[in-house]
C-alpha positions in Angstrom: -92.9 -70.9 102.5 -94.2 -69.1 105.5 -94.4 -70.6 108.9 -97.3 -71.6 110.7 -95.8 -69.6 113.6 -97.2 -66.3 111.6 -100.6 -66.8 112.2 -100.6 -64.3 114.9 -104.3 -63.2 115.9 -105.6 -62.8 112.1 -107.6 -65.4 113.4 -111.1 -63.0 112.3 -110.4 -63.3 108.9 -110.3 -66.8 107.6 -108.9 -65.9 104.4 -105.2 -65.4 105.3 -105.3 -67.9 108.0 -106.1 -70.9 105.4 -103.8 -69.3 102.8 -100.9 -69.4 105.6 -102.0 -72.9 106.7 -101.8 -74.3 103.0 -98.7 -72.8 102.5 -97.0 -74.4 105.5 -98.4 -77.9 103.7 -96.4 -77.4 100.5 -93.3 -78.3 102.3 -95.0 -81.6 103.8 -93.2 -84.7 102.1 -95.5 -87.7 101.3 -94.4 -91.3 100.8 -94.6 -92.7 97.1 -97.8 -93.5 96.1 -100.8 -92.8 97.6 -101.8 -96.1 99.2 -99.4 -95.1 101.8 -101.0 -91.9 102.6 -104.3 -93.5 102.5 -103.4 -96.3 105.0 -101.8 -93.8 107.4 -104.7 -91.6 107.3 -107.6 -93.8 107.8 -107.5 -93.9 112.0 -108.1 -90.1 112.3 -111.3 -89.3 110.9 -113.4 -89.9 113.9 -116.4 -88.1 112.2 -116.6 -90.7 109.0 -116.5 -93.5 111.7 -119.0 -92.6 113.8 -121.6 -91.6 111.2 -120.6 -95.3 109.4 -121.6 -97.1 113.0 -124.8 -98.9 112.2 -126.5 -102.0 112.9 -127.1 -104.7 110.3 -128.3 -107.5 112.3 -131.8 -108.6 112.4 -132.0 -111.1 115.1 -135.3 -112.0 114.9 -136.6 -111.5 118.3 -137.0 -108.7 120.6 -134.5 -108.4 123.7 -136.1 -108.8 126.9 -136.6 -105.4 129.0 -136.3 -104.8 132.3 -138.3 -107.9 133.6 -138.1 -110.1 136.7 -135.5 -112.8 137.0 -137.1 -115.4 136.5 -139.2 -114.2 133.9 -135.9 -113.0 131.9 -133.8 -116.1 132.4 -136.9 -117.7 130.7 -136.7 -115.4 127.7 -132.8 -116.2 127.5 -133.7 -119.6 127.1 -136.5 -119.0 124.8 -134.0 -116.9 122.7 -131.2 -119.7 122.8 -133.7 -122.4 121.8 -135.0 -120.1 118.9 -131.2 -119.5 117.4 -130.6 -123.3 117.8 -133.6 -124.3 116.0 -133.2 -121.5 113.3 -129.7 -122.7 112.7 -130.8 -126.1 111.9 -133.7 -125.2 109.8 -130.9 -123.4 107.7 -128.9 -125.8 107.2 -131.8 -128.1 105.9 -133.2 -125.4 103.8 -129.5 -124.9 102.3 -129.2 -128.6 101.7 -132.4 -128.8 99.5 -131.4 -125.8 97.6 -128.0 -127.5 96.4 -130.0 -130.0 95.0 -131.8 -127.9 92.7 -131.7 -129.2 89.1 -133.8 -129.4 85.9 -136.5 -131.7 87.0 -136.5 -130.6 91.0 -139.4 -128.4 92.5 -137.5 -126.4 94.9 -140.1 -124.8 96.1 -142.5 -127.9 96.8 -139.2 -129.6 98.5 -138.7 -126.0 100.8 -142.5 -125.8 101.8 -142.5 -129.5 102.8 -139.5 -128.7 105.7 -142.6 -126.8 107.2 -140.0 -124.2 108.8 -141.1 -121.1 110.2 -139.3 -118.1 108.1 -137.8 -115.3 110.1 -135.2 -112.5 109.7 -132.6 -114.7 111.0 -133.2 -117.5 109.2 -133.2 -115.6 105.9 -129.8 -114.0 106.8 -128.2 -117.3 107.7 -129.0 -119.2 104.3 -128.1 -116.2 102.2 -124.7 -116.0 104.2 -124.3 -119.6 103.5 -124.7 -119.2 99.8 -122.7 -116.0 99.8 -119.8 -118.3 101.0 -119.8 -121.0 98.5 -119.8 -118.7 95.6 -116.9 -119.1 93.0 -116.1 -118.4 89.6 -118.0 -121.8 88.3 -120.8 -121.1 90.5 -122.0 -117.9 90.4 -124.4 -117.8 87.9 -126.1 -120.9 89.8 -125.8 -119.3 93.2 -127.2 -115.8 92.3 -130.4 -118.1 90.4 -130.6 -120.0 93.7 -130.4 -117.1 96.5 -133.2 -115.5 94.6 -135.5 -118.2 94.4 -135.2 -118.5 98.3 -135.5 -114.8 98.5 -138.9 -114.8 96.4 -140.1 -118.2 98.1 -139.6 -116.8 101.9 -141.5 -113.8 100.9 -144.5 -115.4 99.9 -145.2 -116.2 103.6 -148.1 -113.7 105.1 -146.2 -113.4 108.4 -142.8 -112.4 107.0 -141.5 -109.1 105.4 -137.7 -108.9 104.3 -135.7 -106.9 105.9 -133.3 -104.1 104.3 -130.4 -106.4 105.1 -132.1 -109.3 103.4 -132.0 -106.8 100.5 -128.5 -106.2 100.9 -127.5 -109.5 101.4 -129.0 -110.5 98.1 -127.3 -107.8 96.5 -124.1 -108.7 97.6 -124.6 -112.1 96.3 -125.3 -110.5 92.8 -122.3 -108.5 93.0 -120.3 -111.7 93.4 -122.1 -112.9 90.6 -121.6 -109.8 88.5 -125.1 -109.4 87.7 -125.5 -105.7 88.1 -129.1 -105.1 86.1 -130.5 -107.6 88.9 -128.7 -105.5 91.4 -130.9 -102.2 90.4 -133.9 -104.0 90.1 -133.6 -104.8 93.7 -133.1 -101.3 94.7 -135.8 -100.1 92.8 -138.2 -102.7 94.2 -136.7 -101.6 97.8 -137.8 -98.3 96.8 -141.3 -99.4 95.7 -141.9 -101.2 99.0 -141.1 -97.9 101.1 -137.3 -99.5 102.0 -134.9 -96.1 102.4 -131.7 -96.9 100.6 -129.1 -96.4 102.9 -125.0 -95.9 102.5 -124.8 -99.4 102.7 -127.1 -99.9 99.6 -125.3 -97.3 98.1 -121.5 -99.0 98.8 -122.6 -102.1 97.8 -123.4 -100.5 94.3 -120.5 -98.6 93.9 -118.1 -101.5 95.0 -119.7 -103.9 92.5 -118.7 -101.5 89.9 -115.4 -101.9 87.8 -115.8 -99.5 85.3 -115.6 -95.5 86.7 -118.4 -94.6 84.2 -120.8 -97.0 86.2 -119.7 -95.7 89.1 -120.5 -92.5 87.9 -123.9 -93.8 86.9 -124.7 -95.0 90.5 -123.6 -91.9 92.4 -125.8 -89.8 89.8 -128.9 -92.3 90.4 -128.1 -91.7 94.3 -128.1 -88.2 94.0 -131.5 -87.8 92.5 -133.1 -90.7 94.6 -135.6 -89.3 97.0 -135.3 -92.1 99.3 -131.6 -91.9 99.9 -131.6 -91.8 103.7 -128.2 -91.1 105.4 -128.5 -88.5 108.2 -127.2 -86.3 109.7 -126.5 -85.0 106.2 -128.4 -82.1 104.9 -128.7 -83.3 101.2 -127.3 -86.1 99.5 -124.0 -84.5 98.1 -122.4 -84.7 101.6 -123.8 -88.2 102.2 -122.6 -89.5 99.0 -119.0 -87.8 99.3 -118.5 -89.5 102.9 -119.4 -93.0 101.5 -117.1 -92.8 98.8 -114.4 -91.5 101.3 -115.3 -94.2 103.3 -114.5 -96.8 100.5 -111.8 -95.1 99.0 -113.2 -93.7 95.9 -110.9 -90.6 96.1 -110.8 -90.2 92.6 -114.8 -89.6 92.5 -115.0 -87.5 95.0 -113.7 -84.8 92.8 -116.2 -85.5 90.0 -119.2 -85.6 92.9 -118.2 -82.0 94.1 -118.2 -80.5 90.4 -121.5 -82.0 90.2 -122.5 -80.3 93.3 -121.5 -77.3 92.2 -123.6 -77.4 89.1 -126.2 -78.2 91.0 -125.8 -74.9 92.8 -125.5 -76.4 96.3 -123.0 -74.6 98.2 -120.0 -76.5 99.8 -119.6 -76.5 103.8 -117.0 -77.5 106.2 -117.8 -81.0 106.1 -117.7 -81.1 102.3 -114.0 -79.2 102.6 -113.2 -81.8 105.3 -113.6 -84.6 103.0 -112.2 -83.1 99.7 -109.0 -82.3 101.6 -108.8 -86.1 102.9 -109.4 -87.2 99.4 -106.5 -85.0 98.0 -104.1 -85.8 100.7 -104.7 -89.5 100.2 -103.9 -89.2 96.2 -100.7 -87.3 97.3 -102.1 -83.9 95.7 -100.5 -81.3 98.1 -101.3 -78.7 95.9 -105.0 -79.8 95.9 -105.0 -79.4 99.8 -103.5 -75.9 99.2 -106.1 -75.0 96.6 -108.8 -76.4 99.0 -108.1 -74.3 102.0 -107.7 -71.2 99.8 -111.4 -71.8 98.5 -112.6 -72.6 101.9 -111.4 -69.4 103.4 -112.6 -67.2 100.3 -115.9 -68.7 100.8 -116.0 -67.4 104.6 -115.7 -70.7 106.2 -113.8 -71.3 109.1 -111.9 -74.9 109.9 -113.7 -76.9 112.7 -112.1 -79.8 114.8 -111.9 -82.1 112.2 -110.4 -79.6 110.0 -107.4 -79.0 112.4 -107.1 -82.8 112.9 -106.7 -83.6 109.2 -104.2 -80.6 109.3 -102.2 -82.1 112.1 -101.9 -85.4 110.4 -100.2 -83.8 107.3 -97.8 -81.7 109.5 -96.9 -84.9 111.4 -96.6 -87.0 108.6 -94.6 -83.9 106.9 -92.1 -84.1 109.9 -93.3 -80.4 110.7 -93.3 -80.7 114.4 -93.0 -76.9 115.4 -95.6 -75.9 112.6 -97.8 -78.4 114.5 -96.8 -76.7 117.7 -97.9 -73.1 116.1 -101.3 -74.8 115.0 -102.1 -76.2 118.1 -101.5 -72.8 120.1 -103.8 -71.4 117.2 -106.6 -73.5 117.9 -106.4 -72.6 121.3 -106.4 -69.0 120.2 -109.5 -69.5 118.1 -111.5 -71.0 120.9 -111.0 -74.7 119.9 -109.3 -76.7 122.7 -107.0 -79.7 121.2 -108.8 -82.8 122.3 -106.8 -86.1 122.9 -107.7 -87.2 119.3 -106.1 -84.0 117.9 -102.8 -85.2 119.9 -102.9 -88.7 118.8 -103.4 -87.6 115.4 -100.3 -85.6 115.4 -98.3 -88.5 117.6 -99.2 -91.0 114.5 -98.0 -88.8 111.5 -94.9 -87.8 113.5 -94.1 -91.6 114.4 -94.4 -92.8 110.5 -92.3 -90.0 109.6 -89.8 -91.5 112.2 -89.6 -88.8 114.6 -89.9 -90.3 118.0 -88.4 -87.5 119.6 -91.3 -85.3 118.7 -93.7 -87.6 119.6 -92.6 -88.0 123.1 -92.7 -84.3 123.5 -96.8 -84.3 122.2 -97.3 -87.2 124.2 -96.0 -85.5 127.6 -97.9 -82.3 126.1 -101.2 -84.1 126.4 -101.0 -84.3 130.4 -99.6 -81.1 130.7 -102.7 -79.8 128.9 -105.0 -81.7 131.4 -105.8 -84.9 128.9 -105.3 -88.2 129.8 -103.8 -90.3 127.1 -106.1 -93.2 126.4 -105.8 -96.7 125.0 -105.4 -95.6 121.5 -102.7 -92.7 122.4 -100.4 -95.4 124.4 -101.0 -97.6 121.4 -99.6 -95.2 118.7 -96.6 -94.4 120.6 -96.0 -98.1 121.2 -96.6 -98.8 117.7 -93.9 -95.9 116.8 -91.3 -97.2 119.1 -91.5 -100.6 117.6 -91.4 -99.6 114.0 -88.2 -97.4 115.3 -86.9 -100.9 116.6 -87.0 -99.5 120.1 -88.3 -102.0 121.8 -87.2 -100.6 125.2 -88.9 -97.8 124.8 -92.2 -99.5 123.7 -92.0 -102.0 126.9 -91.5 -99.0 129.6 -94.7 -97.2 127.6 -96.5 -100.7 127.6 -95.6 -100.9 131.6 -96.6 -97.2 132.2 -99.7 -97.5 130.6 -101.0 -100.2 132.7 -99.8 -98.3 135.7 -102.1 -95.6 134.4 -104.9 -97.6 134.6 -105.4 -98.1 130.8 -106.0 -101.7 129.8 -103.7 -103.1 126.4 -106.0 -103.9 123.7 -105.6 -106.2 120.8 -103.6 -103.8 118.5 -101.5 -102.6 121.6 -100.7 -106.6 122.3 -99.9 -106.9 118.5 -97.4 -104.4 118.1 -95.6 -105.8 121.3 -95.6 -109.4 119.9 -94.4 -108.0 116.8 -91.5 -106.2 118.3 -90.4 -109.0 120.6 -90.7 -111.2 117.7 -88.5 -108.6 115.8 -86.0 -108.8 118.6 -86.3 -112.7 118.5 -87.6 -112.7 121.9 -90.0 -115.6 120.9 -90.5 -117.0 124.6 -91.8 -113.5 125.8 -93.9 -113.2 122.7 -95.5 -116.3 123.4 -95.8 -115.4 127.3 -97.3 -112.0 126.2 -100.0 -114.1 123.9 -100.5 -116.1 127.2 -100.9 -112.6 129.5 -103.5 -111.4 127.0 -105.8 -113.8 127.6 -105.5 -113.7 131.2 -106.1 -110.0 131.5 -109.5 -111.0 129.3 -108.3 -109.7 126.2 -109.0 -112.2 123.3 -106.4 -112.8 121.1 -107.7 -111.6 117.1 -106.5 -113.3 113.9 -104.2 -110.4 113.5 -102.3 -111.4 116.7 -102.1 -115.2 116.0 -100.8 -114.3 112.7 -98.4 -112.1 113.7 -96.5 -114.9 116.3 -97.2 -117.7 114.3 -95.8 -116.3 111.4 -92.5 -114.8 113.0 -92.1 -118.2 114.8 -92.0 -120.1 111.1 -90.0 -117.7 109.9 -87.6 -118.2 112.5 -87.3 -121.9 112.5 -89.3 -122.4 115.8 -92.0 -124.5 113.5 -93.0 -126.8 117.0 -93.9 -123.6 118.9 -96.0 -122.3 115.8 -97.9 -125.8 115.8 -98.2 -125.5 119.9 -100.2 -121.9 119.1 -102.3 -123.9 116.2 -103.3 -126.7 117.8 -104.4 -124.3 120.6 -106.5 -122.3 118.2 -108.2 -125.4 117.0 -108.8 -126.9 120.5 -110.6 -123.4 121.3 -112.3 -123.6 118.0 -110.8 -120.1 117.0 -110.6 -118.6 113.5 -111.2 -122.8 112.2 -112.0 -121.3 108.5 -108.7 -119.1 108.3 -105.9 -121.4 109.9 -105.6 -122.9 106.1 -103.9 -119.5 105.4 -100.9 -120.9 107.7 -99.2 -122.8 104.9 -97.7 -126.3 105.8 -99.1 -125.8 109.2 -100.2 -129.1 108.9 -96.4 -130.4 109.0 -95.2 -129.4 111.8 
């Protein structure tokens, strides 16, 4: 197999370039199974993360603009009071809804509560219904949610938001009521609502059969209201959605439909297809797509190189990766900290920590300052390799460099300390992160508590659970710590 080092300056013609890149990947080893490849690849596709970012929250009130201080404080008080009143009204409405039975007039009882319907109120009530759904009550919960949805829409001053439709669709999905979900999509279209990526994801994820998923995809491809920018046509939008929810096997089918519909793939299309093939462990598919991309006259972009660097890193090909970074510069694409971090992540998963340290140092030599993600990726690699001292030194360097550790950094360090049976230090680090203003998430608590329990430190684990209860943190998830009441 030819090395990436042979690229030279044949950059004006993308065909030999992509041919050589793809052949360099043929020797890249993958872990057994596609799940591991999928999990390792998740952090690197920055484009997908950014395009996915959206707000689904409807607070029901406009935020205060730049007003004088007294007026601003008054608005804050108004919003606080509105929020508290809405929470109480949601509880009252939910209590009435749960009384529904033959002979009980739900609409009349709801009307007599005399509450003012808002987007926040509808959201809270639907969320309450969603949380109580189980195998026994799912049909009744779906009917109850729909009754409330219809009742709230009958108020002249209120109009359902897209978020409300999505929540009701999720309830129908949990209840396995697929036809009513489609009726909601049709109703959204009739009322002028855009069907978004969120709409698509809920529909696809609710289908357990491949045939039904394909039906969903076909409907959204033909939909005139599928609004998911910045994509030039619905095929790329749908491919991005499918990659986000790990429907990799459906991506190839959509691509074939795209070609049959005379839509030409662009660089984004190929990036998504390459991601999917890699996650499925099909390196020959990556090879084929790179060749096809070159034949179609398309050159790789920043994201293509990012994908290829991860594959080379995961395949423990540091020299090929180095030549690929040099080639990026030759074609006028300067590697960013994301490219180096992606490569380091792949190499650390391959267990090559020497290469990780080399490329980490290369970042600084190339004028790139490692950020919190870069540090955390390398720290996690050292922890996985059992090199706690190196991780500790890097952690200290990170703070000295002005980079504040985040919850993922702390979780890696706490896990490493527990692996070394340094439990006092692990507990101290939990306190340290709080003093630095970094609130522990459930993952951090879970890592520490389970390691303490596994090593017989029951009283210490109990102290942490007790502290969580006193702070009111993750109370709904504490029951996951089995037998925690027996400490």
